[in-house]
GUMI-103272 format. One record per residue (C-alpha): residue in three letters; residue number from 1; x, y, z. Coordinates in steps of 0.05 Angstrom, whole numbers, plus 5000, padded with zeros to 4 digits. Each point is the difference from the previous one (the first is absolute). Layout:
ALA|NUM|X|Y|Z;
...
//
This chain:
MET|1|8424|4235|1964;
ALA|2|4983|5034|5066;
ASP|3|4937|4953|5008;
LEU|4|5055|4938|4990;
GLU|5|5044|5021|5063;
SER|6|5000|4984|5071;
SER|7|5012|5049|5052;
ASP|8|5017|4998|5068;
SER|9|4930|5037|5022;
ALA|10|4942|4969|5011;
SER|11|4956|5050|4976;
ASN|12|5045|4997|4937;
ALA|13|5018|4932|4992;
ALA|14|4986|4954|4934;
PRO|15|4930|4970|5000;
GLY|16|5046|4936|4996;
VAL|17|5017|5016|5069;
THR|18|4947|5033|5037;
GLY|19|4928|4970|4960;
SER|20|4970|5005|4934;
TYR|21|5014|5050|4943;
THR|22|4973|5069|4999;
GLY|23|5026|5038|4937;
ASP|24|4974|5007|4930;
SER|25|5058|4971|4962;
LEU|26|4965|4958|4941;
ALA|27|5071|4971|4984;
LEU|28|5016|4977|5073;
LYS|29|4927|4962|5004;
ALA|30|5004|4964|4934;
THR|31|5075|4982|5013;
VAL|32|4984|4965|5064;
ILE|33|4942|4972|4966;
PHE|34|5039|4976|4938;
CYS|35|5057|4966|5055;
ALA|36|4953|4972|5041;
GLY|37|4962|4962|4937;
LEU|38|5074|4978|4972;
THR|39|5020|4980|5072;
ILE|40|4932|4954|5008;
TYR|41|4997|4972|4936;
ASN|42|5076|4982|5003;
GLY|43|4981|4967|5059;
ILE|44|4942|4956|4967;
GLU|45|5043|4988|4948;
LEU|46|5057|4971|5038;
VAL|47|4951|4959|5045;
VAL|48|4971|4963|4936;
LEU|49|5076|4997|4973;
ILE|50|5012|4964|5067;
PHE|51|4952|4945|5005;
SER|52|5001|4989|4918;
THR|53|5080|4989|5004;
PHE|54|5011|4961|5055;
SER|55|4975|4936|5021;
ARG|56|5033|4989|5075;
TYR|57|4984|5043|5048;
ALA|58|5038|4975|5061;
THR|59|5060|5052|4993;
VAL|60|5018|5062|5035;
TYR|61|5009|5038|4921;
PHE|62|4936|4985|4980;
TRP|63|4956|5019|5068;
SER|64|5046|5060|5004;
LEU|65|4992|5019|4924;
PHE|66|4920|4982|5001;
ILE|67|4992|5052|5068;
SER|68|5039|5049|4980;
SER|69|4971|4999|4927;
LEU|70|4922|5011|5045;
SER|71|5030|5050|5051;
LEU|72|4999|5048|4933;
ILE|73|4925|5001|5003;
PRO|74|4984|5025|5074;
TYR|75|5064|5043|5000;
SER|76|4973|5032|4935;
LEU|77|4922|5006|5013;
GLY|78|5027|5027|5081;
TYR|79|5034|5051|4979;
ALA|80|4944|5024|4940;
PHE|81|4952|4995|5063;
LYS|82|5040|5058|5048;
PHE|83|5015|5037|4939;
PHE|84|4944|5017|4978;
GLY|85|4966|4988|5064;
THR|86|4947|4944|4978;
LEU|87|4991|4979|5069;
LYS|88|4977|5053|5057;
GLY|89|4994|4998|5074;
ASN|90|5027|4947|5033;
ALA|91|5003|4960|4931;
LYS|92|5062|5041|4986;
TRP|93|5039|4954|5033;
ALA|94|4984|4940|4960;
SER|95|5029|5031|4936;
LEU|96|5063|5010|5052;
SER|97|5003|4933|5018;
LEU|98|4991|4977|4932;
LEU|99|5069|5045|4979;
THR|100|5029|4970|5055;
ILE|101|4990|4926|4999;
GLY|102|5017|5006|4923;
TRP|103|5062|5034|5011;
TYR|104|5026|4951|5044;
VAL|105|4993|4937|4966;
MET|106|5018|5038|4930;
VAL|107|5063|5025|5033;
THR|108|5021|4941|5040;
GLY|109|4969|4946|4951;
GLN|110|5047|5027|4948;
ALA|111|5067|4998|5039;
VAL|112|4978|4930|5020;
VAL|113|4987|4984|4924;
LEU|114|5078|5025|4988;
TRP|115|5020|4964|5057;
SER|116|4961|4927|4982;
ARG|117|5036|4998|4921;
LEU|118|5071|5012|5040;
HIS|119|4998|4927|5009;
LEU|120|5019|4988|4929;
VAL|121|5061|5030|4991;
VAL|122|5037|5008|5079;
THR|123|5029|4929|5020;
GLY|124|5041|4969|5049;
GLY|125|5006|5017|5077;
SER|126|5010|5080|4978;
GLY|127|4948|5005|4963;
SER|128|4959|4965|5057;
LYS|129|5027|5060|5040;
ILE|130|4978|5046|4954;
LEU|131|4925|4971|4998;
LEU|132|4991|5004|5079;
TYR|133|5030|5064|5005;
THR|134|4958|5033|4941;
LYS|135|4935|4958|5031;
TRP|136|5014|5037|5070;
MET|137|5008|5070|4966;
ILE|138|4944|4992|4960;
ILE|139|4959|4986|5074;
PHE|140|5041|5055|5030;
ASN|141|4980|5050|4958;
ALA|142|4922|4984|4989;
ILE|143|4999|5013|5082;
PHE|144|5039|5056|5005;
LEU|145|4979|5040|4928;
HIS|146|4918|4981|5001;
ILE|147|4982|5003|5073;
PRO|148|5036|5075|5010;
THR|149|4971|5023|4927;
THR|150|4933|4978|5024;
VAL|151|4984|5033|5062;
VAL|152|5035|5063|4969;
THR|153|4941|4994|4940;
PHE|154|4940|4971|5056;
GLY|155|5026|5070|5033;
SER|156|5008|5046|4947;
PHE|157|4927|4974|4973;
GLY|158|4964|5015|5077;
ASP|159|4986|5060|5036;
LEU|160|5045|4991|5056;
ASP|161|5063|5043|5004;
THR|162|5001|4997|4926;
ASN|163|5051|5057|4982;
ASN|164|5051|4954|5036;
PHE|165|4985|4929|4966;
VAL|166|5008|5050|4934;
LYS|167|5065|5012|5017;
ALA|168|5017|4933|5027;
TYR|169|4967|4969|4936;
ASN|170|5057|5037|4948;
VAL|171|5060|4977|5037;
VAL|172|4979|4934|5016;
GLU|173|4962|4987|4921;
LYS|174|5074|5013|4967;
PHE|175|5036|4970|5044;
GLN|176|4956|4937|4983;
MET|177|5010|5004|4938;
THR|178|5069|5007|5002;
GLY|179|5005|4934|5041;
PHE|180|4948|4965|4959;
PHE|181|5046|5023|4939;
VAL|182|5065|4975|5026;
GLN|183|4971|4933|5018;
GLU|184|4972|4989|4936;
THR|185|5065|5021|4967;
ILE|186|5040|4955|5040;
LEU|187|4957|4944|4970;
SER|188|5003|5013|4932;
LEU|189|5072|5017|5004;
ILE|190|5019|4935|5034;
TYR|191|4956|4962|4940;
ILE|192|5039|5040|4949;
ILE|193|5068|4981|5026;
ALA|194|4979|4929|5014;
THR|195|4973|5003|4930;
VAL|196|5062|5023|4965;
LYS|197|5045|4953|5030;
LEU|198|4951|4949|4970;
LEU|199|5021|5029|4931;
GLN|200|5067|4979|5015;
GLY|201|4985|4930|5000;
SER|202|4956|4990|4941;
PHE|203|5025|4992|4927;
ARG|204|4934|5004|4961;
LYS|205|4998|5072|4964;
LYS|206|4923|4993|5011;
SER|207|4999|4988|5075;
ARG|208|5055|5060|5011;
GLN|209|4946|5031|4964;
ARG|210|4943|4992|5052;
MET|211|5030|5014|5054;
ASN|212|5021|5063|4978;
LEU|213|4937|5019|4983;
LEU|214|4984|4974|5074;
VAL|215|5064|5047|5022;
THR|216|4958|5056|4959;
ILE|217|4928|4981|5029;
ASN|218|5036|5019|5076;
ILE|219|5037|5059|4985;
VAL|220|4929|5025|4968;
ILE|221|4964|4985|5074;
ILE|222|5061|5041|5023;
LEU|223|4976|5063|4966;
LEU|224|4929|4997|5013;
ASP|225|5019|4998|5074;
VAL|226|5049|5059|4982;
GLY|227|4951|5034|4968;
LEU|228|4933|4981|5051;
LEU|229|5062|5025|5053;
SER|230|5009|5070|4965;
ILE|231|4933|5014|4997;
GLU|232|5001|4988|5081;
TYR|233|5049|5052|5003;
ALA|234|4973|5041|4967;
SER|235|4941|5010|5039;
LEU|236|4947|4982|4951;
LEU|237|4963|4965|5047;
ILE|238|4937|4977|4957;
LEU|239|5044|4982|4941;
GLU|240|5044|4957|5031;
THR|241|4940|4962|5037;
ILE|242|4960|4993|4941;
LEU|243|5063|4981|4954;
LYS|244|5021|4956|5051;
GLY|245|4948|4950|4984;
VAL|246|5020|5004|4929;
PHE|247|5063|4989|5007;
TYR|248|4999|4937|5044;
SER|249|4944|4973|4942;
ILE|250|5045|5006|4961;
LYS|251|5066|4974|5035;
LEU|252|4949|4935|5010;
LYS|253|4985|4996|4928;
LEU|254|5086|5003|4987;
GLU|255|4996|4933|5050;
PHE|256|4967|4963|4940;
ALA|257|5057|5022|4959;
ILE|258|5052|4977|5041;
LEU|259|4957|4938|5009;
GLY|260|4991|4978|4931;
ARG|261|5074|5013|4991;
LEU|262|5018|4957|5054;
VAL|263|4963|4944|4966;
SER|264|5023|5008|4942;
PHE|265|5077|4993|5036;
VAL|266|4979|4939|5029;
ARG|267|4984|4966|4934;
SER|268|5069|5023|4973;
GLY|269|5047|4981|5056;
GLN|270|4962|4940|4993;
ARG|271|5023|4993|4940;
GLU|272|5067|5022|5011;
ALA|273|5010|4946|5059;
VAL|274|4975|4944|4942;
GLU|275|5050|5025|4951;
CYS|276|5055|5010|5042;
ALA|277|5004|4938|5034;
SER|278|4993|4965|4923;
ASP|279|5048|5039|4976;
ASN|280|5050|4986|5065;
THR|281|4980|4922|4998;
GLY|282|4964|4969|4954;
THR|283|4937|4987|5038;
SER|284|4947|5041|5044;
SER|285|5037|4997|5061;
PHE|286|5061|5029|5036;
SER|287|5028|5006|5068;
GLY|288|4959|4949|5019;
GLN|289|4938|5036|4993;
ARG|290|4955|4977|4932;
ILE|291|4969|5046|4961;
HIS|292|4944|4972|4957;
THR|293|4966|5029|4937;
SER|294|4929|4982|5027;
GLN|295|5028|5047|5061;
THR|296|4993|5051|4952;
ARG|297|4926|4978|4963;
SER|298|4980|4999|5075;
MET|299|5026|5069|5006;
GLU|300|4951|5017|4929;
GLN|301|4950|4972|5040;
ASP|302|5008|5034|5066;
LEU|303|4978|5072|4947;
GLU|304|4932|4978|5005;
GLU|305|4993|4988|5070;
GLY|306|5023|5079|5021;
HIS|307|5064|5036|5006;
THR|308|5008|4978|5080;
ARG|309|5027|4925|4976;
HIS|310|5054|5037|4962;
LEU|311|5023|5047|5058;
GLU|312|5008|4936|5043;
ASP|313|5031|4961|4945;
MET|314|5046|5064|4985;
SER|315|5032|4999|5078;
GLN|316|5012|4914|4984;
THR|317|5033|5012|4937;
ARG|318|5024|5064|4982;
ASP|319|5081|4980|5016;
THR|320|4995|4945|4946;
SER|321|4997|5057|4948;
THR|322|5086|5009|5010;
CYS|323|5018|4932|4993;
VAL|324|5025|5002|5081;
PRO|325|4987|4942|5034;
ARG|326|4943|5002|5047;
ARG|327|5012|4992|5075;
PRO|328|4969|4937|5029;
PRO|329|4922|5016|5039;
GLN|330|5005|5032|5066;
SER|331|4977|4974|5055;
GLN|332|4944|5018|5027;
GLY|333|5040|5045|5060;
SER|334|5040|5038|4951;
SER|335|4989|5075|4991;
GLY|336|5014|4998|4919;
SER|337|4949|5019|4953;
GLN|338|5008|4947|4957;
ILE|339|4927|4975|5014;
PRO|340|4938|5010|4961;
PHE|341|4978|5062|4997;
LYS|342|4929|4982|5030;
GLU|343|5038|4966|5063;
MET|344|5046|5055|5008;
ILE|345|4948|5050|5007;
SER|346|4949|4961|5039;
GLU|347|5057|4998|5060;
GLN|348|5018|5071|4995;
//
């Protein structure tokens, strides 16, 4: 267990801080190899899934999901090279650079993924404020949590005033982990609360089941973050660093589960709208907005074009599932979020 722990002394600090691992624990070496390999495999699989699923790429959701998945590879390779001391001399900085770049993109990229799908569930003026505040929260944390951690990480890995850098690292590392945990928890809780509100307006049992599953998945994501933070506060640095890649790859895979459920929810929402309109008026129109059965067929065709199209359609049609008249389209200068998903995120 001592091999896993960090220390305030440079001479006793964990190899995850000051250099490569010099112990003889075969179990620890096997764990690092296994976790690094699993993370790289998940990263490659996610990239393949993304390009086989999406047919439209001009969205924040697609790019944040793609780049976050891709970052798993340099993150794991960088840590494996650093842990085993594969690169010698000045080349050792390349392993730390790979690890740091992968960490930047993996952590903040995951936050952008969570933020981009908030557009689907938050509406109106309050929704626009939520999107704005959370966007600036991500930007602020990316600057004030990543950069200080990078400074103390590189300082601890060098030969100049190493003791002080190690002491600072052990404080800053826990602080940034807590900060990113709070950030992702806030984004997930906003999504959960907004989803619960949507559930109150849905009268289809299957729709409610799908949305309940979305809530459950988001709770699992929070629990993964809690587990990672607990390992960090237990000062199990090597375990925390290598498991971080695995946990983030699992969270990105859960995004695909969420994506599929959102598509199903959109399809059922379209059917609810058609049925509700027919029951109320005997036709497929209500409150000045016509709902054509061909629209439902169009949704079926959209499935073949990729999930991104459905995410855009959902932002336009989700209000119909409650049989409540939709407000007329807002002017271009309005701050509401009742505009297509793609347009909203391109304007952000």
